[in-house]
C-alpha positions as CSV (number, residue, x, y, z in Angstrom):
1,M,4.9,-65.5,33.3
2,S,8.8,-65.8,34.0
3,T,10.1,-68.5,32.9
4,F,11.5,-71.8,35.0
5,T,15.1,-70.8,33.9
6,D,14.2,-67.4,35.7
7,A,12.8,-68.6,38.7
8,V,15.8,-71.3,39.3
9,T,18.0,-68.3,38.6
10,D,16.2,-65.8,41.1
11,D,16.4,-68.9,43.7
12,G,20.0,-69.2,43.2
13,D,23.0,-69.1,41.2
14,S,26.5,-69.6,41.7
15,S,26.8,-67.9,45.3
16,D,24.4,-71.2,46.1
17,S,27.8,-72.6,46.6
18,D,29.2,-72.4,49.8
19,A,33.3,-72.5,47.5
20,A,32.5,-71.2,44.1
21,E,35.6,-69.7,43.8
22,M,37.2,-72.9,45.7
23,F,35.5,-75.6,43.7
24,P,35.3,-74.0,40.4
25,A,33.8,-77.6,39.4
26,V,30.8,-77.1,42.1
27,T,30.2,-73.6,39.6
28,D,30.0,-75.6,36.2
29,A,27.5,-78.2,38.2
30,L,25.4,-75.1,39.3
31,S,25.7,-73.6,36.0
32,V,23.5,-76.8,34.5
33,V,21.7,-77.0,37.5
34,T,20.1,-73.0,37.7
35,K,19.4,-73.1,34.1
36,P,18.7,-76.8,33.1
37,H,16.7,-75.8,29.8
38,E,19.1,-73.3,28.3
39,Y,21.7,-76.8,29.1
40,A,19.6,-79.2,27.1
41,R,18.4,-76.7,24.4
42,D,22.1,-75.9,23.6
43,W,23.0,-79.5,24.2
44,K,20.5,-80.5,21.4
45,R,21.3,-77.4,18.6
46,R,24.9,-78.9,19.8
47,H,24.4,-82.7,18.5
48,D,21.0,-82.6,16.2
49,A,19.9,-85.1,18.4
50,P,16.4,-85.8,20.5
51,V,16.2,-85.2,24.2
52,V,14.0,-87.0,26.0
53,A,12.6,-86.0,30.4
54,Y,12.5,-88.9,32.9
55,L,10.4,-88.8,36.0
56,S,12.1,-91.2,38.2
57,T,15.5,-92.5,38.7
58,Y,14.7,-96.0,38.3
59,V,14.3,-95.1,34.1
60,P,17.5,-96.3,33.0
61,R,19.9,-93.7,32.0
62,E,22.2,-96.1,30.1
63,I,19.7,-97.7,27.6
64,L,18.4,-93.9,26.4
65,W,21.7,-92.4,26.3
66,A,23.0,-95.8,24.2
67,S,20.0,-94.6,21.5
68,G,21.1,-91.2,20.9
69,V,19.1,-89.6,23.1
70,L,20.2,-87.4,26.3
71,P,17.8,-88.2,28.9
72,V,17.2,-84.8,31.1
73,R,15.2,-85.3,34.5
74,A,11.9,-83.3,35.0
75,F,12.5,-81.4,38.1
76,G,9.8,-78.4,39.7
77,S,10.4,-75.1,40.4
78,R,9.6,-75.7,43.9
79,R,7.4,-72.3,44.0
80,P,4.5,-72.5,45.7
81,E,1.8,-70.4,42.6
82,D,3.4,-73.3,39.6
83,V,1.9,-76.7,42.6
84,T,-1.3,-75.5,41.6
85,V,-1.0,-75.0,38.1
86,G,-3.6,-78.0,36.5
87,D,-5.0,-78.7,40.4
88,E,-8.4,-77.8,38.3
89,H,-8.1,-79.5,35.7
90,H,-6.4,-82.5,36.9
91,N,-7.8,-82.5,40.2
92,R,-4.6,-83.8,41.4
93,R,-5.0,-82.0,45.1
94,L,-4.6,-85.2,46.8
95,F,-1.6,-85.7,45.1
96,C,1.8,-84.2,46.2
97,P,3.6,-81.2,45.3
98,F,6.3,-82.0,43.4
99,S,4.5,-84.3,41.5
100,R,2.3,-81.2,40.7
101,D,4.8,-79.3,40.4
102,V,6.7,-81.2,37.5
103,L,3.6,-81.7,35.9
104,A,3.2,-77.8,36.2
105,Q,6.3,-77.2,34.3
106,G,5.4,-79.5,31.7
107,L,1.6,-77.6,31.1
108,L,3.7,-73.8,30.9
109,G,5.8,-75.0,28.3
110,R,9.0,-75.2,29.8
111,Y,9.5,-78.6,28.6
112,D,8.7,-77.9,24.9
113,Y,12.2,-78.6,23.5
114,T,12.0,-82.3,24.7
115,D,10.9,-85.1,22.1
116,G,9.5,-87.6,25.0
117,I,9.0,-88.3,28.2
118,V,9.7,-92.2,30.5
119,L,8.6,-93.3,33.6
120,A,10.1,-96.4,35.5
121,S,7.3,-96.6,38.6
122,V,7.7,-96.0,42.3
123,C,4.7,-94.4,43.0
124,L,1.0,-93.7,42.3
125,H,1.5,-89.4,42.1
126,L,4.2,-90.2,39.4
127,R,2.3,-92.0,37.3
128,Q,-0.6,-89.8,37.6
129,T,1.8,-87.1,36.5
130,F,3.1,-89.2,33.4
131,D,-0.3,-90.1,32.0
132,A,-0.9,-86.3,32.5
133,W,1.8,-85.6,30.5
134,V,1.5,-87.3,27.7
135,Q,-2.2,-86.3,27.6
136,E,-1.8,-82.8,27.8
137,V,2.3,-82.1,27.1
138,A,3.6,-84.8,24.6
139,S,2.8,-84.2,21.0
140,E,2.3,-87.8,18.6
141,E,5.2,-87.6,17.5
142,D,6.6,-87.7,20.7
143,F,8.6,-91.0,23.2
144,T,5.9,-91.8,25.9
145,H,7.1,-95.4,27.3
146,Y,6.3,-96.6,30.9
147,I,8.5,-99.3,33.0
148,A,6.4,-101.6,35.7
149,M,9.4,-101.6,37.8
150,P,9.4,-104.5,40.4
151,H,9.5,-103.8,44.6
152,G,12.8,-105.6,45.1
153,T,14.9,-108.4,44.6
154,P,15.2,-111.8,46.4
155,A,18.2,-112.6,48.4
156,E,21.3,-114.3,47.2
157,T,21.5,-113.8,43.6
158,G,18.1,-112.0,42.7
159,D,17.6,-114.6,40.2
160,E,15.3,-116.9,41.6
161,F,11.2,-116.2,42.2
162,L,10.8,-115.5,45.7
163,P,7.9,-113.6,47.7
164,V,9.1,-109.7,48.2
165,K,8.7,-108.8,52.3
166,R,8.2,-105.1,53.1
167,H,7.5,-104.4,56.2
168,G,6.6,-108.4,57.2
169,V,4.5,-108.4,54.3
170,D,4.8,-110.6,51.3
171,Y,4.0,-109.0,48.0
172,A,4.6,-111.0,44.6
173,S,7.3,-109.4,42.2
174,A,4.9,-108.5,39.6
175,P,4.3,-104.6,40.4
176,D,0.6,-105.3,40.2
177,G,0.8,-107.5,42.7
178,G,0.1,-111.0,41.1
179,T,1.9,-113.9,40.5
180,C,5.0,-112.9,38.6
181,P,6.5,-116.8,36.9
182,H,9.9,-114.8,36.2
183,A,12.7,-113.6,39.3
184,P,12.5,-110.2,39.0
185,A,15.9,-109.4,37.2
186,A,14.6,-111.6,34.2
187,Y,11.4,-109.8,34.6
188,L,12.9,-106.2,33.9
189,T,15.0,-107.5,31.5
190,T,12.1,-108.3,29.4
191,K,10.9,-104.4,30.0
192,F,14.6,-103.0,29.3
193,D,14.2,-104.9,25.9
194,R,10.8,-103.6,25.0
195,L,12.4,-99.9,25.7
196,R,15.6,-100.6,23.5
197,A,13.3,-101.8,20.8
198,E,11.0,-98.8,20.9
199,L,14.2,-96.4,21.0
200,E,15.0,-98.4,17.9
201,S,11.9,-97.9,16.3
202,F,11.9,-94.0,17.8
203,T,15.5,-93.1,16.6
204,G,15.3,-95.2,13.5
205,A,18.4,-96.8,14.6
206,P,20.2,-100.1,16.3
207,L,21.0,-100.2,19.5
208,T,24.0,-102.5,19.6
209,D,24.8,-104.6,22.6
210,D,28.6,-102.5,22.0
211,D,26.2,-99.0,22.6
212,L,24.7,-100.3,26.0
213,E,28.6,-101.3,27.1
214,A,29.6,-98.0,26.5
215,A,26.6,-96.1,28.2
216,I,27.3,-98.3,30.9
217,N,31.2,-97.8,31.4
218,V,30.4,-93.7,31.1
219,Y,27.4,-93.4,33.4
220,D,29.3,-96.1,36.1
221,R,32.5,-93.9,35.8
222,S,30.2,-91.1,37.0
223,R,28.9,-93.3,39.8
224,K,32.4,-94.0,41.2
225,L,33.7,-90.4,41.5
226,L,30.5,-89.3,43.4
227,R,31.7,-91.9,45.4
228,D,35.4,-90.7,45.6
229,I,33.9,-87.5,46.2
230,Y,31.6,-88.0,48.7
231,A,34.4,-89.4,50.7
232,Y,35.3,-86.3,51.4
233,R,32.6,-85.5,52.9
234,A,32.8,-87.7,56.1
235,E,35.6,-86.1,57.0
236,P,35.7,-84.7,60.6
237,E,35.8,-81.3,59.2
238,P,34.8,-81.2,55.2
239,R,35.7,-79.3,53.2
240,L,32.5,-79.9,50.2
241,S,29.3,-78.9,52.0
242,G,26.3,-81.1,51.4
243,T,24.8,-77.7,49.3
244,D,27.4,-78.0,46.9
245,A,27.7,-82.2,46.4
246,T,24.3,-82.0,45.9
247,A,24.6,-79.4,43.0
248,L,27.2,-82.2,41.6
249,V,24.6,-84.7,42.0
250,T,21.9,-83.2,40.7
251,A,23.4,-82.3,37.7
252,G,24.6,-85.2,36.5
253,Q,20.7,-86.2,36.7
254,L,20.8,-83.2,33.8
255,M,23.8,-83.3,31.5
256,D,25.6,-85.5,28.7
257,P,27.3,-88.0,30.7
258,H,30.8,-87.8,28.9
259,E,30.5,-84.1,30.0
260,Y,29.7,-84.9,33.6
261,V,32.2,-86.6,34.5
262,D,34.8,-84.3,33.0
263,V,33.0,-81.8,35.9
264,L,33.3,-84.8,38.7
265,E,37.3,-85.5,37.5
266,S,37.7,-81.9,37.5
267,A,35.7,-81.3,41.5
268,L,37.7,-84.6,42.6
269,A,41.3,-83.8,41.6
270,Q,40.1,-80.2,43.1
271,L,39.6,-81.9,46.6
272,E,42.6,-83.9,45.9
273,D,44.4,-80.7,45.5
274,G,43.3,-79.6,49.4
275,A,40.6,-77.3,48.1
276,G,38.1,-75.7,50.0
277,E,38.2,-74.5,53.7
278,P,37.3,-76.9,56.8
279,R,34.0,-76.4,57.8
280,A,33.7,-76.3,61.6
281,V,30.9,-78.8,62.4
282,D,28.4,-79.0,65.6
283,A,26.3,-80.8,64.4
284,R,26.7,-83.2,61.4
285,L,23.2,-84.1,60.0
286,M,22.3,-86.5,56.9
287,V,18.9,-85.2,55.1
288,V,16.2,-88.8,54.5
289,T,13.9,-87.1,51.9
290,A,12.2,-88.5,48.8
291,V,13.5,-85.6,45.8
292,G,15.7,-84.0,47.7
293,D,16.2,-80.9,45.2
294,D,15.0,-78.3,47.3
295,R,19.0,-75.9,47.7
296,T,17.2,-73.8,50.0
297,L,16.6,-76.1,52.9
298,Y,20.4,-76.7,52.3
299,R,21.2,-73.0,52.8
300,T,19.4,-72.6,55.6
301,V,20.8,-75.7,58.1
302,E,24.1,-74.8,56.4
303,R,24.7,-71.4,56.5
304,E,21.4,-69.8,58.4
305,L,22.1,-71.2,61.9
306,E,23.3,-70.7,64.9
307,Y,25.4,-73.5,65.2
308,D,27.6,-74.8,62.6
309,A,25.8,-77.8,61.2
310,T,26.7,-79.5,58.1
311,I,24.6,-82.3,56.0
312,V,27.1,-84.6,55.7
313,V,25.4,-87.6,53.3
314,E,21.5,-87.7,52.2
315,D,19.1,-90.8,51.4
316,S,17.5,-89.1,48.3
317,S,16.4,-89.7,44.8
318,V,18.7,-86.8,44.3
319,G,21.6,-88.5,46.6
320,T,23.0,-91.9,47.1
321,T,19.5,-93.8,45.8
322,D,21.2,-92.4,42.6
323,F,24.9,-93.5,42.6
324,Y,25.2,-95.6,45.1
325,R,26.4,-99.4,43.8
326,P,27.9,-99.0,39.3
327,V,26.2,-101.5,37.2
328,S,29.9,-103.3,37.4
329,E,29.9,-103.4,40.9
330,P,26.9,-105.8,42.0
331,S,26.4,-106.5,45.7
332,R,25.8,-110.0,44.5
333,G,25.4,-112.6,42.2
334,P,28.2,-113.0,39.5
335,P,29.9,-110.3,37.9
336,A,28.2,-108.1,35.5
337,K,30.4,-109.1,33.0
338,D,29.4,-112.0,33.2
339,D,25.5,-111.2,31.4
340,D,24.3,-109.1,28.5
341,P,24.4,-105.7,28.8
342,L,20.1,-105.5,29.5
343,K,20.7,-108.2,32.3
344,A,23.2,-106.0,34.0
345,I,21.2,-102.8,33.8
346,A,18.3,-104.6,35.2
347,R,20.2,-106.0,38.1
348,R,21.6,-103.0,39.1
349,Y,18.2,-100.7,39.6
350,L,17.1,-103.6,41.3
351,D,20.3,-103.7,43.8
352,R,20.7,-99.8,44.5
353,P,19.6,-98.3,47.4
354,P,15.7,-98.8,46.5
355,Y,12.6,-95.3,47.1
356,P,10.4,-95.6,50.2
357,S,8.3,-97.5,48.0
358,K,10.5,-100.3,47.3
359,Q,12.0,-103.2,49.8
360,W,12.5,-101.7,53.5
361,D,14.6,-104.5,54.0
362,N,17.4,-103.1,51.6
363,R,16.4,-99.3,52.2
364,R,17.3,-100.0,56.2
365,E,20.8,-101.8,55.6
366,H,21.7,-98.6,53.1
367,L,20.6,-96.2,56.0
368,R,22.6,-98.6,58.6
369,S,25.4,-97.7,56.5
370,L,25.3,-93.8,56.2
371,V,25.3,-93.6,59.6
372,S,27.7,-95.1,59.8
373,E,30.2,-94.0,57.3
374,Y,29.5,-90.4,57.2
375,D,29.6,-90.3,61.8
376,V,26.2,-88.8,61.7
377,D,24.8,-87.1,64.9
378,G,21.8,-86.3,63.7
379,V,18.7,-87.2,60.5
380,L,16.2,-84.6,59.7
381,I,13.5,-86.5,57.7
382,V,11.5,-84.3,55.2
383,L,8.2,-85.4,54.0
384,E,7.2,-84.0,51.4
385,E,3.3,-83.0,52.2
386,R,0.9,-85.9,50.9
387,C,3.9,-88.2,50.1
388,D,1.9,-91.9,50.9
389,I,4.4,-93.9,50.9
390,H,7.1,-91.9,52.8
391,L,4.5,-91.4,55.2
392,R,4.5,-95.2,55.7
393,D,8.2,-95.7,56.3
394,I,9.0,-92.5,58.3
395,P,7.5,-95.3,61.5
396,H,10.2,-97.6,60.6
397,E,12.9,-95.2,59.9
398,T,12.6,-93.5,63.3
399,N,12.7,-96.5,65.0
400,L,15.7,-97.7,63.0
401,F,17.9,-94.4,63.8
402,E,16.4,-93.6,67.2
403,E,15.9,-97.5,69.1
404,E,18.7,-99.4,67.2
405,L,21.3,-96.5,65.9
406,D,20.4,-93.8,69.0
407,V,20.4,-91.0,66.7
408,P,18.3,-88.3,67.1
409,T,15.3,-87.5,64.1
410,L,13.5,-84.5,63.7
411,T,10.6,-84.5,61.0
412,V,9.7,-81.5,58.7
413,V,7.0,-81.5,56.0
414,A,7.6,-79.5,53.0
415,E,4.0,-77.6,52.3
416,K,3.9,-77.2,48.6
417,G,7.3,-77.6,47.5
418,R,9.3,-76.3,50.9
419,V,9.3,-76.5,54.2
420,P,8.2,-72.9,55.5
421,P,11.9,-71.1,56.2
422,G,11.2,-69.7,59.7
423,Q,9.3,-72.5,61.2
424,L,13.2,-74.6,59.3
425,K,15.2,-72.4,60.9
426,T,13.7,-72.7,64.4
427,R,13.7,-76.0,64.2
428,V,16.5,-77.2,63.4
429,E,18.1,-74.9,65.6
430,A,16.9,-76.5,68.1
431,F,17.7,-79.7,67.1
432,V,21.2,-79.2,66.9
433,E,20.9,-77.6,70.1
434,E,19.5,-80.9,71.7
435,I,22.0,-82.5,69.8
436,T,25.1,-80.5,71.1
437,T,24.0,-80.0,74.9
438,P,25.7,-82.1,77.1
439,S,22.9,-84.8,78.4
440,M,22.2,-83.8,82.2
441,E,20.8,-87.6,82.9
442,G,22.0,-89.1,85.5
443,L,23.0,-85.6,87.5
444,Y,20.2,-85.7,89.2
């Protein structure tokens, strides 16, 4: 049986990079992305400290890191044979391939070095993965914690209780749909305070406000560096491909944040020094998807088409939804420095660009801004098979892009973890041809 490290390395190594020799920092990131378990095991040996897996980017990594724990996002292998592991035992065929694939990695022992698992709610599918992991993978000594995330943030400061609207339907702030006596920020702060207390019990050490402030600072530094790096993707002929950019983002979900900041500072310095060859671009594409960790899709679009297509930005959890909105720069309300650290962190995770399962109004504005900022020609919507929450959003996404912004879309489905390569290449080539061919409307 192959290990996950072998599986990912077979799928891609440093040759994944479009500019490995010109961007050594990308090679550094890929060395972690392609061998995540080796990195985490080595970090654990070097620091003699716990490593805890997490299942969604709504998990506040700042709090885990402040307690002395390395947070490592649990990914699947994107291999069809792994997706079905555990299906019979856990009756999971109706769940999305990503959630099944992630659980499979735990069942196969590929996360045997971790000391726990944490989930902040995004969907029922990952909740079932979390429950099965706790029952079948975690030991009695492991740290296991579930955070019930509110569905959105009210207007203005986010501190009053107001109903949250999703596609015109009112939802209470409480995740169970009931009445919540608190505003979302206050409610989530209490949840994070409980996480703090349980981490103190797990590690046997106090988690101070100073620890939290230090963690906020290092994670915010990485978010701001990524924004600066992504600005180079907005160039008319970008020198950084989507394949390389998403490798940089993925690395941040796996690495020690201080080591990660070093990688990003190096990447930014290389870009500022003019590294990289400008990419000729027939079509500037945006990817909209739930996860976004499938590098095969990026390589196919950017390397294997008859046209010069570049993915200039993505709305995904391995993309802008993860690093936009630092804790220190809320989009509304008073500056975070006036809040206690836990409340500042809570407001950031409510204020960040939301998953499809969260508030559409905020998500819509984020998508609109990305199209403008990165001068997007077309949108590639990648639906994970059986991802009900994204499926529900797609009609609203296509209406926004096509009707309001006059940007064409193409929707493809990732079956058992991946869009079939032949189908992907054929359909995206036709899509790019449609974008690049002058309209004949009005000629006849």
